[in-house]
Structure formats: structure tokens, C-alpha cells
TIRO-2110 file (N, C-alpha, C; in Angstrom, 1 decimal):
// TIRO-2110
14.3, 21.9, 49.3, N, 1, A
14.8, 20.6, 49.1, CA, 1, A
14.6, 20.2, 47.6, C, 1, A
15.6, 19.6, 47.0, N, 2, A
15.5, 19.2, 45.6, CA, 2, A
14.6, 17.9, 45.6, C, 2, A
13.9, 17.8, 44.4, N, 3, A
13.0, 16.7, 44.3, CA, 3, A
12.9, 16.3, 42.8, C, 3, A
12.1, 15.3, 42.6, N, 4, A
11.8, 14.8, 41.2, CA, 4, A
10.3, 14.9, 41.0, C, 4, A
9.9, 15.3, 39.8, N, 5, A
8.5, 15.4, 39.5, CA, 5, A
8.2, 15.1, 38.1, C, 5, A
7.0, 14.9, 37.7, N, 6, A
6.6, 14.6, 36.3, CA, 6, A
5.7, 15.8, 35.9, C, 6, A
5.7, 16.0, 34.6, N, 7, A
4.8, 16.9, 33.9, CA, 7, A
4.3, 16.3, 32.6, C, 7, A
3.3, 16.9, 32.1, N, 8, A
2.7, 16.4, 30.8, CA, 8, A
3.2, 17.3, 29.7, C, 8, A
3.2, 16.7, 28.5, N, 9, A
3.5, 17.5, 27.3, CA, 9, A
2.2, 17.9, 26.7, C, 9, A
2.3, 18.9, 25.8, N, 10, A
1.2, 19.4, 25.0, CA, 10, A
1.5, 19.3, 23.6, C, 10, A
0.5, 19.1, 22.7, N, 11, A
0.7, 19.0, 21.3, CA, 11, A
0.0, 20.2, 20.7, C, 11, A
0.6, 20.8, 19.7, N, 12, A
0.0, 21.9, 19.0, CA, 12, A
0.2, 21.8, 17.5, C, 12, A
-0.8, 22.0, 16.7, N, 13, A
-0.7, 22.0, 15.2, CA, 13, A
-0.1, 23.4, 14.9, C, 13, A
0.7, 23.4, 13.9, N, 14, A
1.3, 24.7, 13.4, CA, 14, A
1.1, 24.7, 11.9, C, 14, A
1.0, 25.8, 11.2, N, 15, A
0.8, 25.8, 9.8, CA, 15, A
2.0, 25.1, 9.0, C, 15, A
3.1, 25.0, 9.6, N, 16, A
4.3, 24.3, 9.0, CA, 16, A
4.4, 22.9, 9.4, C, 16, A
3.6, 22.4, 10.4, N, 17, A
3.7, 21.0, 10.9, CA, 17, A
3.0, 20.9, 12.2, C, 17, A
3.8, 20.4, 13.2, N, 18, A
3.3, 20.4, 14.6, CA, 18, A
4.4, 20.4, 15.5, C, 18, A
4.1, 20.6, 16.8, N, 19, A
5.1, 20.5, 17.9, CA, 19, A
4.6, 19.9, 19.1, C, 19, A
5.5, 19.3, 19.8, N, 20, A
5.2, 18.7, 21.2, CA, 20, A
6.0, 19.5, 22.1, C, 20, A
5.4, 20.1, 23.2, N, 21, A
6.1, 21.0, 24.1, CA, 21, A
6.0, 20.4, 25.5, C, 21, A
7.2, 20.6, 26.2, N, 22, A
7.2, 20.2, 27.7, CA, 22, A
8.1, 21.2, 28.4, C, 22, A
7.9, 21.4, 29.7, N, 23, A
8.8, 22.2, 30.4, CA, 23, A
8.8, 21.8, 31.9, C, 23, A
9.7, 22.4, 32.7, N, 24, A
9.7, 22.2, 34.1, CA, 24, A
8.7, 23.1, 34.7, C, 24, A
8.3, 22.7, 35.9, N, 25, A
7.3, 23.5, 36.6, CA, 25, A
7.8, 24.9, 36.9, C, 25, A
9.1, 25.1, 37.1, N, 26, A
9.6, 26.4, 37.4, CA, 26, A
9.8, 27.2, 36.1, C, 26, A
9.7, 26.6, 34.9, N, 27, A
9.8, 27.3, 33.7, CA, 27, A
11.3, 27.6, 33.3, C, 27, A
12.2, 26.9, 34.0, N, 28, A
13.6, 27.2, 33.7, CA, 28, A
14.2, 26.5, 32.5, C, 28, A
13.5, 25.4, 32.1, N, 29, A
13.9, 24.7, 30.9, CA, 29, A
12.7, 24.3, 30.1, C, 29, A
12.7, 24.4, 28.8, N, 30, A
11.6, 24.0, 28.0, CA, 30, A
12.1, 23.2, 26.8, C, 30, A
11.4, 22.2, 26.4, N, 31, A
11.7, 21.4, 25.3, CA, 31, A
10.6, 21.3, 24.3, C, 31, A
11.0, 21.1, 23.0, N, 32, A
10.0, 21.0, 21.9, CA, 32, A
10.5, 19.9, 21.0, C, 32, A
9.6, 19.2, 20.4, N, 33, A
9.9, 18.4, 19.2, CA, 33, A
9.1, 19.0, 18.1, C, 33, A
9.8, 19.5, 17.1, N, 34, A
9.2, 20.2, 16.0, CA, 34, A
9.1, 19.2, 14.8, C, 34, A
8.0, 19.0, 14.2, N, 35, A
7.8, 18.2, 13.0, CA, 35, A
7.5, 19.2, 11.9, C, 35, A
8.5, 19.4, 11.1, N, 36, A
8.5, 20.4, 10.0, CA, 36, A
8.3, 19.7, 8.7, C, 36, A
7.2, 20.1, 8.0, N, 37, A
6.8, 19.4, 6.8, CA, 37, A
7.6, 19.9, 5.6, C, 37, A
8.0, 19.0, 4.7, N, 38, A
8.8, 19.4, 3.5, CA, 38, A
8.2, 20.6, 2.8, C, 38, A
9.2, 21.5, 2.5, N, 39, A
8.8, 22.7, 1.8, CA, 39, A
8.2, 23.8, 2.6, C, 39, A
8.0, 23.6, 3.9, N, 40, A
7.4, 24.6, 4.8, CA, 40, A
8.6, 25.2, 5.6, C, 40, A
8.3, 26.4, 6.2, N, 41, A
9.3, 27.0, 7.0, CA, 41, A
8.6, 27.7, 8.2, C, 41, A
9.4, 27.9, 9.3, N, 42, A
8.9, 28.6, 10.4, CA, 42, A
9.0, 30.1, 10.1, C, 42, A
8.4, 30.9, 11.0, N, 43, A
8.5, 32.3, 10.9, CA, 43, A
10.0, 32.8, 11.1, C, 43, A
10.4, 33.9, 10.6, N, 44, A
11.6, 34.5, 10.9, CA, 44, A
11.4, 35.3, 12.2, C, 44, A
12.1, 35.0, 13.2, N, 45, A
11.8, 35.5, 14.6, CA, 45, A
13.1, 35.5, 15.4, C, 45, A
13.0, 36.2, 16.6, N, 46, A
13.9, 35.9, 17.6, CA, 46, A
13.2, 36.0, 19.0, C, 46, A
13.9, 35.4, 20.0, N, 47, A
13.4, 35.4, 21.3, CA, 47, A
14.1, 36.5, 22.1, C, 47, A
13.3, 37.3, 22.9, N, 48, A
14.0, 38.4, 23.6, CA, 48, A
14.9, 38.0, 24.7, C, 48, A
14.7, 36.9, 25.4, N, 49, A
15.6, 36.5, 26.4, CA, 49, A
15.9, 35.0, 26.4, C, 49, A
15.2, 34.2, 25.7, N, 50, A
15.4, 32.8, 25.7, CA, 50, A
16.5, 32.4, 24.7, C, 50, A
17.5, 31.5, 25.1, N, 51, A
18.5, 30.9, 24.3, CA, 51, A
18.0, 29.5, 23.9, C, 51, A
18.3, 29.1, 22.7, N, 52, A
17.8, 27.8, 22.3, CA, 52, A
18.9, 27.0, 21.6, C, 52, A
18.9, 25.7, 21.7, N, 53, A
19.7, 24.8, 21.0, CA, 53, A
18.7, 23.8, 20.2, C, 53, A
19.0, 23.7, 18.9, N, 54, A
18.1, 22.9, 18.1, CA, 54, A
19.0, 21.7, 17.5, C, 54, A
18.5, 20.5, 17.6, N, 55, A
19.2, 19.3, 17.2, CA, 55, A
18.3, 18.7, 16.1, C, 55, A
18.9, 18.5, 14.9, N, 56, A
18.2, 17.8, 13.8, CA, 56, A
18.2, 16.3, 14.0, C, 56, A
17.1, 15.8, 14.3, N, 57, A
16.9, 14.3, 14.6, CA, 57, A
16.7, 13.5, 13.3, C, 57, A
15.9, 14.1, 12.4, N, 58, A
15.6, 13.4, 11.1, CA, 58, A
15.4, 14.5, 10.0, C, 58, A
15.7, 14.2, 8.8, N, 59, A
15.4, 15.1, 7.7, CA, 59, A
16.5, 16.0, 7.5, C, 59, A
16.3, 16.9, 6.5, N, 60, A
17.3, 18.0, 6.1, CA, 60, A
16.6, 19.3, 6.2, C, 60, A
17.2, 20.3, 6.8, N, 61, A
16.6, 21.6, 6.8, CA, 61, A
17.7, 22.7, 6.4, C, 61, A
17.2, 23.9, 6.1, N, 62, A
18.1, 25.0, 5.9, CA, 62, A
17.7, 26.0, 7.0, C, 62, A
18.8, 26.4, 7.8, N, 63, A
18.6, 27.4, 8.8, CA, 63, A
19.1, 28.7, 8.3, C, 63, A
18.3, 29.7, 8.4, N, 64, A
18.7, 31.1, 8.0, CA, 64, A
18.8, 31.9, 9.3, C, 64, A
19.9, 32.6, 9.5, N, 65, A
20.1, 33.3, 10.8, CA, 65, A
21.1, 34.4, 10.7, C, 65, A
21.1, 35.2, 11.7, N, 66, A
22.0, 36.4, 11.8, CA, 66, A
22.3, 36.6, 13.3, C, 66, A
23.1, 37.6, 13.5, N, 67, A
23.5, 37.9, 14.9, CA, 67, A
22.6, 39.0, 15.5, C, 67, A
22.9, 39.5, 16.7, N, 68, A
22.0, 40.5, 17.3, CA, 68, A
22.1, 41.9, 16.7, C, 68, A
23.1, 42.1, 15.9, N, 69, A
23.2, 43.4, 15.2, CA, 69, A
22.5, 43.4, 13.8, C, 69, A
21.7, 42.4, 13.5, N, 70, A
21.1, 42.2, 12.2, CA, 70, A
20.4, 43.5, 11.7, C, 70, A
19.8, 44.2, 12.6, N, 71, A
19.0, 45.4, 12.1, CA, 71, A
19.9, 46.5, 11.6, C, 71, A
21.2, 46.5, 12.0, N, 72, A
22.2, 47.5, 11.5, CA, 72, A
22.8, 47.1, 10.2, C, 72, A
23.2, 45.8, 10.1, N, 73, A
23.8, 45.4, 8.9, CA, 73, A
23.0, 44.6, 7.9, C, 73, A
21.8, 44.1, 8.4, N, 74, A
20.8, 43.4, 7.5, CA, 74, A
21.5, 42.2, 6.7, C, 74, A
22.4, 41.5, 7.3, N, 75, A
23.1, 40.4, 6.7, CA, 75, A
22.6, 39.1, 7.4, C, 75, A
22.2, 38.1, 6.6, N, 76, A
21.8, 36.8, 7.0, CA, 76, A
22.7, 35.8, 6.3, C, 76, A
22.9, 34.6, 7.0, N, 77, A
23.5, 33.5, 6.3, CA, 77, A
22.6, 32.3, 6.4, C, 77, A
22.8, 31.3, 5.6, N, 78, A
22.0, 30.1, 5.6, CA, 78, A
23.0, 28.9, 5.6, C, 78, A
22.5, 27.8, 6.2, N, 79, A
23.3, 26.6, 6.3, CA, 79, A
22.4, 25.4, 6.3, C, 79, A
22.7, 24.4, 5.4, N, 80, A
22.0, 23.2, 5.4, CA, 80, A
22.4, 22.4, 6.6, C, 80, A
21.4, 21.8, 7.3, N, 81, A
21.6, 21.0, 8.5, CA, 81, A
21.0, 19.6, 8.3, C, 81, A
21.7, 18.6, 8.6, N, 82, A
21.3, 17.2, 8.5, CA, 82, A
21.2, 16.5, 9.8, C, 82, A
20.7, 15.3, 9.9, N, 83, A
20.6, 14.6, 11.2, CA, 83, A
22.0, 14.6, 12.0, C, 83, A
21.9, 15.0, 13.2, N, 84, A
23.1, 15.1, 14.1, CA, 84, A
23.7, 16.5, 14.2, C, 84, A
23.2, 17.4, 13.3, N, 85, A
23.7, 18.8, 13.4, CA, 85, A
22.9, 19.6, 14.4, C, 85, A
23.6, 20.6, 15.0, N, 86, A
22.9, 21.5, 15.9, CA, 86, A
23.0, 22.9, 15.5, C, 86, A
22.0, 23.7, 15.9, N, 87, A
22.0, 25.2, 15.7, CA, 87, A
21.8, 25.8, 17.1, C, 87, A
22.7, 26.6, 17.5, N, 88, A
22.7, 27.2, 18.8, CA, 88, A
22.3, 28.7, 18.6, C, 88, A
21.2, 29.1, 19.2, N, 89, A
20.7, 30.5, 18.9, CA, 89, A
20.6, 31.2, 20.3, C, 89, A
21.4, 32.3, 20.4, N, 90, A
21.3, 33.2, 21.5, CA, 90, A
20.1, 34.1, 21.4, C, 90, A
19.6, 34.6, 22.5, N, 91, A
18.5, 35.6, 22.5, CA, 91, A
18.9, 36.8, 21.6, C, 91, A
17.9, 37.3, 21.0, N, 92, A
17.9, 38.5, 20.1, CA, 92, A
18.6, 38.2, 18.8, C, 92, A
18.9, 37.0, 18.5, N, 93, A
19.4, 36.6, 17.2, CA, 93, A
18.3, 35.9, 16.3, C, 93, A
18.0, 36.5, 15.2, N, 94, A
16.9, 35.9, 14.4, CA, 94, A
17.3, 34.7, 13.7, C, 94, A
16.3, 33.8, 13.4, N, 95, A
16.5, 32.6, 12.6, CA, 95, A
15.1, 32.1, 12.1, C, 95, A
15.2, 31.3, 11.1, N, 96, A
14.1, 30.5, 10.6, CA, 96, A
14.6, 29.2, 10.1, C, 96, A
13.7, 28.2, 10.0, N, 97, A
14.0, 26.9, 9.6, CA, 97, A
13.1, 26.6, 8.4, C, 97, A
13.7, 25.9, 7.4, N, 98, A
12.9, 25.4, 6.2, CA, 98, A
13.3, 24.0, 6.0, C, 98, A
12.2, 23.2, 5.8, N, 99, A
12.4, 21.7, 5.6, CA, 99, A
12.6, 21.5, 4.1, C, 99, A
13.8, 20.9, 3.8, N, 100, A
14.1, 20.4, 2.5, CA, 100, A
13.4, 19.1, 2.2, C, 100, A
13.3, 18.3, 3.3, N, 101, A
12.5, 17.1, 3.4, CA, 101, A
11.8, 17.1, 4.7, C, 101, A
10.8, 16.3, 4.9, N, 102, A
10.2, 16.2, 6.3, CA, 102, A
11.3, 16.1, 7.3, C, 102, A
11.1, 16.8, 8.4, N, 103, A
12.2, 16.9, 9.4, CA, 103, A
11.6, 16.9, 10.8, C, 103, A
12.4, 16.3, 11.7, N, 104, A
12.1, 16.3, 13.2, CA, 104, A
13.3, 17.0, 13.8, C, 104, A
13.0, 18.0, 14.6, N, 105, A
14.0, 18.8, 15.3, CA, 105, A
13.7, 18.9, 16.8, C, 105, A
14.7, 18.6, 17.6, N, 106, A
14.5, 18.7, 19.1, CA, 106, A
15.0, 20.1, 19.5, C, 106, A
14.2, 20.9, 20.2, N, 107, A
14.6, 22.2, 20.6, CA, 107, A
14.6, 22.3, 22.1, C, 107, A
15.7, 22.8, 22.7, N, 108, A
15.8, 22.9, 24.1, CA, 108, A
16.1, 24.4, 24.4, C, 108, A
15.3, 25.0, 25.3, N, 109, A
15.5, 26.4, 25.6, CA, 109, A
15.7, 26.6, 27.1, C, 109, A
16.4, 27.7, 27.5, N, 110, A
16.7, 27.9, 28.9, CA, 110, A
15.6, 28.6, 29.7, C, 110, A
14.4, 28.8, 29.1, N, 111, A
13.3, 29.3, 29.8, CA, 111, A
12.1, 29.0, 28.9, C, 111, A
10.9, 29.1, 29.5, N, 112, A
9.7, 28.8, 28.8, CA, 112, A
9.4, 29.9, 27.7, C, 112, A
9.5, 31.1, 28.0, N, 113, A
9.2, 32.2, 27.1, CA, 113, A
9.8, 33.5, 27.6, C, 113, A
10.0, 34.4, 26.7, N, 114, A
10.4, 35.7, 27.2, CA, 114, A
10.0, 36.7, 26.1, C, 114, A
9.1, 36.4, 25.3, N, 115, A
8.6, 37.3, 24.3, CA, 115, A
9.3, 37.0, 23.0, C, 115, A
8.6, 36.8, 21.9, N, 116, A
9.1, 36.5, 20.6, CA, 116, A
8.8, 37.8, 19.7, C, 116, A
9.8, 38.1, 18.9, N, 117, A
9.6, 39.2, 17.9, CA, 117, A
9.6, 38.5, 16.5, C, 117, A
8.5, 38.5, 15.8, N, 118, A
8.3, 37.9, 14.5, CA, 118, A
8.4, 38.9, 13.4, C, 118, A
9.3, 38.6, 12.4, N, 119, A
9.5, 39.6, 11.3, CA, 119, A
8.9, 39.1, 10.0, C, 119, A
8.7, 37.9, 9.8, N, 120, A
8.1, 37.4, 8.6, CA, 120, A
7.4, 36.1, 8.8, C, 120, A
6.3, 35.8, 8.2, N, 121, A
5.6, 34.6, 8.4, CA, 121, A
4.9, 34.3, 7.1, C, 121, A
5.0, 33.0, 6.6, N, 122, A
4.4, 32.6, 5.4, CA, 122, A
2.9, 32.4, 5.5, C, 122, A
2.4, 32.3, 6.7, N, 123, A
1.0, 31.9, 7.0, CA, 123, A
0.1, 33.0, 7.5, C, 123, A
0.6, 34.2, 7.5, N, 124, A
-0.3, 35.4, 7.8, CA, 124, A
-0.4, 35.6, 9.3, C, 124, A
0.5, 35.0, 10.1, N, 125, A
0.4, 35.3, 11.6, CA, 125, A
1.0, 36.7, 11.8, C, 125, A
0.6, 37.3, 12.9, N, 126, A
0.9, 38.7, 13.2, CA, 126, A
2.4, 38.9, 13.3, C, 126, A
2.9, 40.0, 12.7, N, 127, A
4.3, 40.4, 12.7, CA, 127, A
4.5, 41.5, 13.8, C, 127, A
5.8, 41.6, 14.2, N, 128, A
6.2, 42.7, 15.0, CA, 128, A
6.4, 43.9, 14.2, C, 128, A
6.5, 45.1, 14.8, N, 129, A
6.8, 46.3, 14.0, CA, 129, A
8.2, 46.3, 13.5, C, 129, A
8.4, 47.0, 12.4, N, 130, A
9.8, 47.2, 11.9, CA, 130, A
10.3, 46.0, 11.1, C, 130, A
9.4, 45.2, 10.5, N, 131, A
9.8, 43.9, 9.9, CA, 131, A
10.3, 44.0, 8.5, C, 131, A
9.9, 45.0, 7.7, N, 132, A
10.0, 45.0, 6.3, CA, 132, A
11.4, 44.8, 5.7, C, 132, A
12.4, 45.6, 6.2, N, 133, A
13.7, 45.6, 5.6, CA, 133, A
14.4, 44.2, 5.9, C, 133, A
14.1, 43.6, 7.0, N, 134, A
14.8, 42.4, 7.4, CA, 134, A
14.3, 41.2, 6.5, C, 134, A
13.1, 41.3, 6.1, N, 135, A
12.6, 40.2, 5.2, CA, 135, A
13.4, 40.0, 4.0, C, 135, A
13.7, 41.1, 3.3, N, 136, A
14.5, 41.0, 2.0, CA, 136, A
15.8, 40.3, 2.2, C, 136, A
16.6, 40.7, 3.2, N, 137, A
17.9, 40.1, 3.3, CA, 137, A
17.8, 38.6, 3.7, C, 137, A
16.9, 38.2, 4.6, N, 138, A
16.8, 36.8, 5.0, CA, 138, A
16.3, 36.0, 3.8, C, 138, A
15.4, 36.4, 3.0, N, 139, A
14.9, 35.7, 1.9, CA, 139, A
16.0, 35.5, 0.8, C, 139, A
16.7, 36.5, 0.6, N, 140, A
17.8, 36.4, -0.4, CA, 140, A
18.9, 35.4, 0.0, C, 140, A
19.2, 35.4, 1.3, N, 141, A
20.2, 34.4, 1.8, CA, 141, A
19.7, 33.0, 1.8, C, 141, A
18.4, 32.8, 2.1, N, 142, A
17.8, 31.5, 2.1, CA, 142, A
17.8, 30.9, 0.7, C, 142, A
17.4, 31.7, -0.3, N, 143, A
17.3, 31.3, -1.7, CA, 143, A
18.7, 30.9, -2.2, C, 143, A
19.7, 31.6, -1.9, N, 144, A
21.1, 31.3, -2.4, CA, 144, A
21.6, 30.0, -1.8, C, 144, A
21.3, 29.7, -0.6, N, 145, A
21.8, 28.4, 0.0, CA, 145, A
21.0, 27.2, -0.6, C, 145, A
19.7, 27.4, -0.8, N, 146, A
19.0, 26.3, -1.4, CA, 146, A
19.5, 26.0, -2.8, C, 146, A
19.9, 27.0, -3.6, N, 147, A
20.5, 26.7, -4.9, CA, 147, A
21.8, 26.0, -4.8, C, 147, A
22.7, 26.5, -3.9, N, 148, A
24.0, 25.9, -3.7, CA, 148, A
23.9, 24.4, -3.2, C, 148, A
23.0, 24.1, -2.4, N, 149, A
22.9, 22.8, -1.7, CA, 149, A
22.1, 21.8, -2.5, C, 149, A
21.4, 22.1, -3.5, N, 150, A
20.6, 21.1, -4.2, CA, 150, A
21.3, 20.5, -5.4, C, 150, A
END
């Protein structure tokens, strides 16, 4: 039988800001509110099975991203996102967010977790294997967008 229930959110400090996380009991949908501090960025990563939609609520960010074949072609693109813009990320597609100004982003995923593969992190958090070549391409793309958009 279908029903209605409540759950509690959790808060977690991150080196780039903080996040508030909530999910269904079944783990089929998860939500986050990311508070990304100006000048900081998330790790370059992808989710093995989770698809995500990110909605910029406040602030301006640069999203750097690629498709699932990024390890073959090593090409990334970057786009400036402002309030009202969305970034839709399918599983196995890497991305990272950088705050041009303090930003609030709402993230909705189609499952709680399915494993994250992290390629680069500004804060010394553990990386997945095979990360070195991917870092160069994503950093170059991010720098060129910041110059174009400022």
C-alpha cells in the first residue's frame, strides 16, 4: 500500500562549503542543498549509477563537464550557470562546480548512492585510480571559461 511519511535531513560541512541532504526511506530519490563558497569548487567526479539534476538557486557557478567517453577523448567543456539554470548529469559523466560568487544549488538524484569516482580534489580527499590525465583537460577547460565569462 502506498503511504506518506516524513524523514529528517542531515547537515554536513564540506571543504568547499556545506550541504543539507535528505532522501526517501527506500533510497530511490535523494536531494541536497549545496552551499558553495565563492572561489571554491567541488571535486571532479562522476557517479557510477546515480543521475543528477542540479538547479542554481542563488549565485553564479561554472560547471565543467564531459560525457561518458571522456577517458578516450579527454575533452571537457565549461559553462557559466546563473539562478534558474539547470545542469543535468547522467551516470558516468564527470563534472565539477566552481562558485564565481557564493552559490546555493539544489541537487536531486535518482538514488542515494551508487559509488563515486573522484578524479581531482582541491582539498586532499582520496582520489580514484587513473585520475592524472583527466585533471589536465578539465582544468584547462575551466580556466578558459572563467576568462571568457569575466
